[in-house]
C-alpha positions in Angstrom: 13.8 26.2 -7.6 12.4 23.6 -10.0 11.7 20.1 -8.7 13.0 17.3 -10.8 10.5 14.6 -11.8 11.2 11.2 -10.4 10.4 8.1 -12.4 8.5 5.5 -10.5 8.7 1.8 -11.4 5.7 0.0 -12.8 5.5 -2.1 -9.6 5.4 1.0 -7.5 2.6 2.4 -9.6 0.6 -0.9 -9.5 1.0 -1.1 -5.7 0.0 2.5 -5.2 -3.2 1.9 -7.3 -3.9 -1.3 -5.3 -3.4 0.6 -2.0 -6.0 3.2 -3.1 -8.5 0.5 -4.2 -7.9 -1.9 -1.3 -7.4 0.4 1.7 -10.5 2.6 1.5 -8.2 5.6 1.9 -8.6 8.6 -0.4 -6.3 9.2 -3.4 -4.9 12.2 -1.6 -4.1 10.4 1.6 -2.3 7.6 -0.2 -0.4 10.0 -2.4 0.8 12.1 0.6 1.9 8.9 2.5 3.9 7.8 -0.6 5.4 11.3 -1.2 3.8 11.8 -4.6 1.3 14.3 -6.0 -2.4 13.3 -5.8 -2.8 14.2 -9.5 0.0 11.8 -10.4 -1.7 9.0 -8.5 -5.1 9.8 -10.0 -3.5 9.7 -13.5 -2.0 6.2 -12.8 -5.5 5.0 -11.7 -7.1 6.5 -14.8 -4.3 5.2 -17.1 -2.9 2.0 -15.6 0.8 1.3 -16.4 1.5 -0.7 -19.5 4.1 -3.4 -19.9 6.5 -1.7 -22.2 9.8 -3.0 -20.8 8.7 -6.5 -19.9 12.1 -8.1 -19.2 14.4 -5.3 -18.0 11.9 -3.6 -15.6 10.6 -6.8 -14.1 14.0 -7.6 -12.7 14.6 -4.1 -11.4 11.3 -4.0 -9.5 12.3 -6.7 -7.1 15.0 -4.4 -5.7 13.2 -1.1 -6.0 13.6 0.5 -2.5 10.4 2.6 -2.9 8.3 -0.4 -3.8 9.9 -2.4 -1.0 9.1 0.5 1.4 5.5 0.5 0.2 5.2 -3.3 0.8 6.7 -2.9 4.2 4.3 -0.2 5.2 1.4 -2.3 3.9 2.6 -5.3 5.9 3.0 -3.2 9.1 -0.5 -1.8 8.8 -1.9 -5.3 8.2 -0.1 -6.7 11.2 -1.4 -3.8 13.3 -5.0 -4.6 12.3 -4.6 -8.3 12.8 -3.1 -7.8 16.3 -6.0 -5.6 17.2 -8.5 -8.2 16.0 -6.7 -10.9 18.0 -6.9 -8.8 21.2 -10.7 -8.2 20.6 -11.2 -12.0 20.1 -9.2 -12.8 23.2 -11.4 -10.5 25.3 -14.6 -11.8 23.7 -13.5 -15.4 24.4 -12.7 -14.6 28.1 -16.1 -12.8 28.4 -18.1 -15.7 27.1 -16.1 -18.2 29.1 -16.9 -16.4 32.3 -20.6 -16.1 31.3 -20.9 -19.8 30.7 -19.7 -20.9 34.2 
């Protein structure tokens, strides 16, 4: 059975590249989480997407479900980290407040 290639939007590619560069995760880990091949993601990193269809693709990206899912996953991860940091700061504040009495 031959798998059919799926075209990804420019926005998806740019966000996938940003995720690799900003998250500290490996290319393989990011690719697996996005459901793409690691070689494909590495190619996008080595050859960043060009703006060939400036007008038509830009409007389509705002409704691209894959790009929106990527943004949602990034936002959820960021929220998780921020909530963890908030809990640590709460505990540290309580500790120092008890110590200063």
